[in-house]
MDAnalysis code that builds the backbone (N, CA, C; Angstrom):
import MDAnalysis as mda
import numpy as np

u = mda.Universe.empty(381, n_residues=127, atom_resindex=np.repeat(np.arange(127), 3), trajectory=True)
u.add_TopologyAttr("name", ["N", "CA", "C"] * 127)
u.add_TopologyAttr("resid", np.arange(1, 128))
u.add_TopologyAttr("resname", ["MET", "GLU", "ILE", "PHE", "SER", "LYS", "SER", "LEU", "LYS", "GLN", "THR", "ASP", "ILE", "SER", "ALA", "ARG", "LEU", "THR", "VAL", "PRO", "THR", "ARG", "ALA", "LEU", "LYS", "HIS", "ILE", "ASN", "MET", "PRO", "GLU", "GLY", "ASP", "ASN", "LYS", "VAL", "ASN", "LEU", "SER", "PRO", "ARG", "ASP", "SER", "ASP", "GLY", "ASN", "GLU", "TRP", "ARG", "PHE", "THR", "CYS", "TYR", "THR", "ARG", "PRO", "ASP", "GLY", "HIS", "PRO", "LYS", "PRO", "ALA", "PHE", "THR", "THR", "GLY", "TRP", "LEU", "ASP", "PHE", "VAL", "ARG", "ALA", "LYS", "GLY", "LEU", "GLN", "ILE", "GLY", "ASP", "LYS", "VAL", "THR", "LEU", "SER", "LYS", "LEU", "GLU", "ASP", "GLU", "ASP", "GLU", "ALA", "GLY", "GLY", "ALA", "PRO", "GLN", "TYR", "ARG", "ILE", "ARG", "ALA", "THR", "ARG", "THR", "ILE", "THR", "LEU", "PHE", "LYS", "GLN", "GLN", "HIS", "VAL", "ILE", "ASP", "LEU", "PRO", "GLN", "GLN", "PHE", "ALA", "PRO", "ASP", "GLN"])
u.atoms.positions = np.array([
    [-6.178, 0.727, 12.334],
    [-5.754, -0.641, 12.470],
    [-4.825, -0.970, 11.295],
    [-3.643, -1.497, 11.613],
    [-2.673, -1.861, 10.582],
    [-3.105, -3.145, 9.897],
    [-3.152, -3.076, 8.579],
    [-3.530, -4.300, 7.772],
    [-2.246, -5.116, 7.478],
    [-1.222, -4.415, 7.037],
    [0.067, -5.102, 6.805],
    [1.169, -4.064, 6.715],
    [2.367, -4.506, 6.955],
    [3.551, -3.728, 6.809],
    [4.607, -4.646, 6.227],
    [5.343, -4.150, 5.229],
    [6.396, -4.963, 4.659],
    [7.568, -4.158, 4.108],
    [8.702, -4.807, 4.144],
    [9.944, -4.266, 3.584],
    [9.915, -4.577, 2.109],
    [10.157, -3.617, 1.278],
    [9.992, -3.786, -0.186],
    [11.137, -4.596, -0.768],
    [10.778, -5.456, -1.738],
    [11.705, -6.269, -2.477],
    [11.738, -5.792, -3.927],
    [12.580, -6.376, -4.752],
    [12.716, -5.951, -6.140],
    [11.377, -5.989, -6.899],
    [10.633, -7.016, -6.771],
    [9.327, -7.131, -7.461],
    [8.381, -6.037, -7.023],
    [8.455, -5.646, -5.781],
    [7.561, -4.598, -5.197],
    [7.859, -3.229, -5.845],
    [9.090, -2.983, -6.239],
    [9.354, -1.660, -6.797],
    [9.426, -1.651, -8.336],
    [9.386, -2.851, -8.916],
    [9.520, -2.907, -10.394],
    [8.272, -3.407, -11.095],
    [7.337, -4.041, -10.356],
    [6.173, -4.640, -11.048],
    [4.858, -4.447, -10.281],
    [4.808, -4.947, -9.026],
    [3.602, -4.901, -8.218],
    [3.941, -5.119, -6.779],
    [3.075, -4.643, -5.903],
    [3.327, -4.853, -4.461],
    [2.611, -6.137, -4.061],
    [3.384, -7.200, -3.696],
    [2.747, -8.396, -3.237],
    [2.273, -8.144, -1.815],
    [1.023, -8.599, -1.572],
    [0.345, -8.344, -0.282],
    [0.177, -9.622, 0.445],
    [0.423, -9.618, 1.778],
    [0.217, -10.867, 2.509],
    [-1.295, -11.321, 2.420],
    [-1.496, -12.615, 2.199],
    [-2.835, -13.175, 2.032],
    [-3.729, -12.814, 3.206],
    [-3.171, -12.822, 4.451],
    [-3.982, -12.526, 5.619],
    [-4.591, -11.112, 5.578],
    [-4.058, -10.234, 4.768],
    [-4.569, -8.855, 4.617],
    [-5.918, -8.821, 3.940],
    [-6.261, -9.869, 3.130],
    [-7.494, -9.848, 2.417],
    [-8.725, -9.745, 3.281],
    [-8.664, -10.220, 4.483],
    [-9.850, -10.165, 5.366],
    [-10.168, -8.728, 5.774],
    [-9.249, -7.776, 5.585],
    [-9.448, -6.393, 5.946],
    [-9.654, -5.503, 4.736],
    [-9.593, -6.066, 3.551],
    [-9.829, -5.356, 2.318],
    [-11.188, -5.784, 1.748],
    [-12.053, -4.838, 1.603],
    [-13.464, -5.162, 1.236],
    [-13.577, -5.523, -0.227],
    [-13.189, -6.764, -0.560],
    [-13.296, -7.258, -1.931],
    [-14.701, -7.839, -2.094],
    [-15.461, -7.427, -3.077],
    [-16.808, -7.962, -3.283],
    [-16.746, -9.517, -3.475],
    [-17.697, -10.161, -2.873],
    [-17.762, -11.629, -2.982],
    [-17.875, -12.036, -4.442],
    [-17.068, -13.004, -4.855],
    [-17.096, -13.469, -6.213],
    [-16.171, -12.736, -7.135],
    [-15.631, -11.615, -6.712],
    [-14.696, -10.846, -7.550],
    [-13.263, -11.168, -7.190],
    [-12.348, -10.866, -8.092],
    [-10.914, -11.113, -7.780],
    [-10.135, -9.820, -7.826],
    [-10.848, -8.682, -7.800],
    [-10.151, -7.397, -7.744],
    [-11.035, -6.359, -7.088],
    [-10.377, -5.371, -6.503],
    [-11.120, -4.204, -5.913],
    [-10.198, -3.018, -6.005],
    [-10.823, -1.836, -6.166],
    [-10.041, -0.614, -6.221],
    [-9.986, -0.022, -4.826],
    [-8.800, 0.419, -4.417],
    [-8.594, 1.101, -3.105],
    [-8.058, 2.480, -3.424],
    [-8.380, 3.401, -2.507],
    [-7.909, 4.759, -2.651],
    [-7.336, 5.286, -1.301],
    [-6.194, 4.686, -0.890],
    [-5.606, 5.146, 0.359],
    [-5.010, 6.518, 0.265],
    [-4.916, 7.214, 1.382],
    [-4.266, 8.517, 1.488],
    [-2.907, 8.322, 2.134],
    [-1.902, 9.054, 1.619],
    [-0.562, 8.955, 2.212],
    [-0.394, 9.931, 3.345],
    [0.784, 10.025, 3.940],
    [1.022, 10.889, 5.088],
    [0.976, 12.385, 4.735],
    [1.009, 12.674, 3.413],
    [0.874, 14.067, 2.959],
    [-0.567, 14.401, 2.607],
    [-1.456, 13.446, 2.740],
    [-2.894, 13.695, 2.449],
    [-3.232, 13.440, 0.984],
    [-2.312, 12.970, 0.182],
    [-2.576, 12.661, -1.223],
    [-3.302, 11.309, -1.385],
    [-4.287, 11.266, -2.252],
    [-5.006, 10.056, -2.497],
    [-4.369, 9.260, -3.640],
    [-4.232, 7.945, -3.425],
    [-3.608, 7.117, -4.471],
    [-4.634, 6.035, -4.852],
    [-4.702, 5.649, -6.089],
    [-5.653, 4.626, -6.567],
    [-4.867, 3.389, -6.965],
    [-5.168, 2.281, -6.274],
    [-4.554, 0.991, -6.551],
    [-5.680, -0.008, -6.843],
    [-5.330, -1.025, -7.608],
    [-6.182, -2.165, -7.765],
    [-5.538, -3.317, -7.004],
    [-6.314, -3.901, -6.065],
    [-5.868, -5.108, -5.360],
    [-6.434, -6.264, -6.143],
    [-5.552, -7.096, -6.672],
    [-5.890, -8.157, -7.534],
    [-5.527, -9.511, -6.875],
    [-6.400, -10.522, -7.036],
    [-6.079, -11.881, -6.572],
    [-6.250, -12.805, -7.738],
    [-5.599, -13.940, -7.668],
    [-5.764, -14.946, -8.715],
    [-7.180, -15.539, -8.602],
    [-7.849, -15.758, -9.695],
    [-9.180, -16.288, -9.658],
    [-9.293, -17.752, -9.229],
    [-8.216, -18.531, -9.403],
    [-8.263, -19.932, -9.027],
    [-7.051, -20.282, -8.112],
    [-7.272, -21.130, -7.176],
    [-6.174, -21.594, -6.323],
    [-5.792, -20.583, -5.281],
    [-4.486, -20.513, -4.944],
    [-3.961, -19.623, -3.955],
    [-4.155, -18.170, -4.434],
    [-4.775, -17.292, -3.627],
    [-5.112, -15.947, -4.105],
    [-3.949, -15.088, -4.449],
    [-2.812, -15.186, -3.710],
    [-1.615, -14.389, -3.983],
    [-1.941, -12.937, -4.324],
    [-2.502, -12.160, -3.344],
    [-2.914, -10.770, -3.657],
    [-1.765, -9.861, -3.960],
    [-2.048, -8.848, -4.780],
    [-1.044, -7.828, -5.136],
    [-1.729, -6.513, -5.506],
    [-1.074, -5.405, -5.247],
    [-1.530, -4.159, -5.770],
    [-0.872, -3.994, -7.164],
    [-1.741, -3.779, -8.137],
    [-1.250, -3.716, -9.501],
    [-1.435, -2.304, -10.056],
    [-2.491, -2.063, -10.800],
    [-2.759, -0.764, -11.360],
    [-2.584, 0.368, -10.412],
    [-1.758, 1.347, -10.736],
    [-1.542, 2.506, -9.922],
    [-0.363, 2.368, -8.918],
    [0.060, 1.174, -8.610],
    [1.100, 0.983, -7.626],
    [2.443, 1.608, -8.082],
    [2.834, 1.401, -9.322],
    [4.097, 1.911, -9.790],
    [4.168, 3.452, -9.843],
    [2.991, 4.067, -9.984],
    [2.950, 5.574, -9.857],
    [3.364, 5.979, -8.455],
    [2.900, 5.287, -7.473],
    [3.268, 5.555, -6.067],
    [4.783, 5.299, -5.867],
    [5.278, 4.205, -6.403],
    [6.732, 3.909, -6.262],
    [7.567, 5.021, -6.839],
    [7.249, 5.477, -8.054],
    [8.004, 6.542, -8.692],
    [7.867, 7.861, -7.950],
    [6.636, 8.207, -7.527],
    [6.418, 9.498, -6.866],
    [7.138, 9.569, -5.543],
    [7.255, 8.460, -4.853],
    [7.890, 8.466, -3.540],
    [9.402, 8.140, -3.602],
    [9.859, 7.721, -4.776],
    [11.248, 7.351, -4.936],
    [11.563, 6.125, -4.123],
    [10.667, 5.123, -4.076],
    [10.860, 3.927, -3.261],
    [12.011, 3.074, -3.723],
    [12.671, 2.490, -2.761],
    [13.795, 1.614, -3.026],
    [13.659, 0.284, -2.275],
    [14.409, -0.698, -2.681],
    [14.455, -1.981, -1.993],
    [14.815, -1.683, -0.530],
    [14.060, -2.296, 0.402],
    [14.340, -2.086, 1.806],
    [13.456, -1.020, 2.453],
    [12.899, -0.138, 1.667],
    [11.903, 0.821, 2.225],
    [10.728, 0.028, 2.777],
    [9.945, 0.660, 3.615],
    [8.840, -0.053, 4.265],
    [7.518, 0.623, 3.863],
    [6.512, -0.177, 3.581],
    [5.161, 0.289, 3.268],
    [4.198, -0.310, 4.301],
    [3.329, 0.531, 4.813],
    [2.333, 0.093, 5.803],
    [0.965, 0.548, 5.320],
    [-0.005, -0.415, 5.214],
    [-1.366, -0.086, 4.863],
    [-2.198, -0.233, 6.110],
    [-3.005, 0.752, 6.398],
    [-3.911, 0.761, 7.561],
    [-5.286, 1.097, 7.147],
    [-6.243, 0.708, 7.932],
    [-7.679, 0.977, 7.703],
    [-8.203, 1.732, 8.936],
    [-8.909, 2.811, 8.680],
    [-9.498, 3.574, 9.776],
    [-10.785, 2.829, 10.193],
    [-10.855, 2.378, 11.413],
    [-11.972, 1.574, 11.826],
    [-13.235, 2.419, 12.007],
    [-13.160, 3.636, 12.496],
    [-14.328, 4.466, 12.820],
    [-15.212, 4.631, 11.585],
    [-14.641, 4.893, 10.422],
    [-15.419, 5.181, 9.233],
    [-16.193, 3.966, 8.717],
    [-15.507, 2.762, 8.823],
    [-16.171, 1.545, 8.392],
    [-17.338, 1.215, 9.306],
    [-17.155, 1.402, 10.626],
    [-18.188, 1.095, 11.592],
    [-19.389, 2.040, 11.401],
    [-19.182, 3.249, 10.929],
    [-20.256, 4.202, 10.742],
    [-21.070, 3.887, 9.490],
    [-20.745, 2.838, 8.783],
    [-21.540, 2.445, 7.576],
    [-21.014, 3.057, 6.296],
    [-19.974, 3.874, 6.349],
    [-19.425, 4.483, 5.155],
    [-18.416, 3.558, 4.500],
    [-17.890, 3.994, 3.373],
    [-16.854, 3.188, 2.701],
    [-15.597, 3.220, 3.557],
    [-14.875, 2.094, 3.579],
    [-13.671, 2.025, 4.406],
    [-12.615, 3.071, 3.917],
    [-11.930, 3.644, 4.840],
    [-10.888, 4.638, 4.519],
    [-9.564, 3.987, 4.849],
    [-8.664, 4.018, 3.873],
    [-7.327, 3.423, 4.025],
    [-6.242, 4.487, 4.034],
    [-5.143, 4.167, 4.709],
    [-3.944, 5.013, 4.749],
    [-2.767, 4.158, 4.294],
    [-1.852, 4.830, 3.556],
    [-0.639, 4.148, 3.224],
    [0.546, 5.005, 3.609],
    [1.530, 4.395, 4.163],
    [2.698, 5.128, 4.689],
    [3.981, 4.453, 4.143],
    [4.833, 5.301, 3.549],
    [6.114, 4.830, 3.026],
    [7.217, 5.418, 3.890],
    [8.090, 4.535, 4.388],
    [9.155, 5.043, 5.280],
    [10.483, 4.439, 4.834],
    [11.546, 5.107, 5.247],
    [12.936, 4.651, 4.995],
    [13.685, 4.825, 6.299],
    [14.525, 3.871, 6.600],
    [15.400, 3.973, 7.792],
    [16.751, 4.527, 7.305],
    [17.126, 5.609, 7.924],
    [18.438, 6.213, 7.633],
    [19.306, 6.252, 8.896],
    [20.590, 6.368, 8.675],
    [21.556, 6.406, 9.787],
    [22.168, 7.782, 9.813],
    [22.032, 8.492, 10.915],
    [22.638, 9.790, 11.140],
    [23.383, 9.754, 12.451],
    [24.662, 10.106, 12.408],
    [25.491, 10.080, 13.589],
    [25.410, 8.753, 14.362],
    [25.473, 7.664, 13.626],
    [25.470, 6.321, 14.138],
    [24.141, 5.913, 14.787],
    [23.099, 6.651, 14.560],
    [21.778, 6.336, 15.079],
    [20.797, 6.134, 13.944],
    [19.971, 5.096, 14.031],
    [18.975, 4.900, 12.974],
    [17.683, 5.677, 13.261],
    [17.136, 6.280, 12.170],
    [15.932, 7.059, 12.241],
    [14.994, 6.612, 11.144],
    [13.716, 6.492, 11.421],
    [12.716, 6.177, 10.439],
    [12.068, 7.490, 9.973],
    [12.082, 7.708, 8.648],
    [11.468, 8.940, 8.149],
    [10.361, 8.596, 7.151],
    [9.304, 9.436, 7.127],
    [8.256, 9.283, 6.125],
    [8.793, 9.801, 4.797],
    [8.465, 9.137, 3.723],
    [8.882, 9.552, 2.422],
    [7.830, 10.462, 1.762],
    [8.148, 11.683, 1.546],
    [7.209, 12.636, 0.905],
    [7.149, 12.398, -0.580],
    [6.124, 12.905, -1.214],
    [5.988, 12.772, -2.631],
    [7.071, 13.599, -3.296],
    [7.877, 12.935, -4.176],
    [8.954, 13.632, -4.862],
    [8.590, 14.027, -6.283],
    [7.730, 13.196, -6.892],
    [7.383, 13.433, -8.276],
    [5.876, 13.330, -8.432],
    [5.292, 14.074, -9.347],
    [3.845, 13.982, -9.592],
    [3.606, 12.668, -10.350],
    [2.534, 11.934, -9.968],
    [2.263, 10.717, -10.656],
    [1.759, 10.958, -12.079],
    [2.035, 10.015, -12.930],
    [1.559, 10.080, -14.348],
    [0.062, 9.706, -14.399],
    [-0.765, 10.668, -14.680],
    [-2.198, 10.318, -14.722],
    [-2.877, 10.937, -15.917],
])
C-alpha cells in the first residue's frame, strides 16, 4: 500500500523530507509521542533508518529527519526525483511490526521518450 509519493524539492534534499500529513495515519507513531523510527528497505534490499518527527503543538507538519540525508547522498538524489514510501499490509495484519519500503526514482529522456528508473545506491551511508 502506497503511503505517499512526492517529487523532491530543495528542502527535501538539503535538510529533511517533508511528509504529507495524511501519511501519519499509516505510520505507527506511538500515542502521545511526536517521533518514531522507521526502517524501510529500498529497491536494492538495503535497510535505511529514518526518524519521522512531528511538531508537538499545533499543525504536525511531519518530516523524516535523522538518517534522511544519508539516503539522499547515497542515492545521489536531486530536485525533481521522486520518492515513494509504501507499507506492506500482510506483515502488519499478521501482528508483526510494520514493514516499509522506500523507492527513489528519476525520470530520464532517451531518444525522445521518458523512462522512469530506480536509483541504486551510489555511495555508502555515513554510519
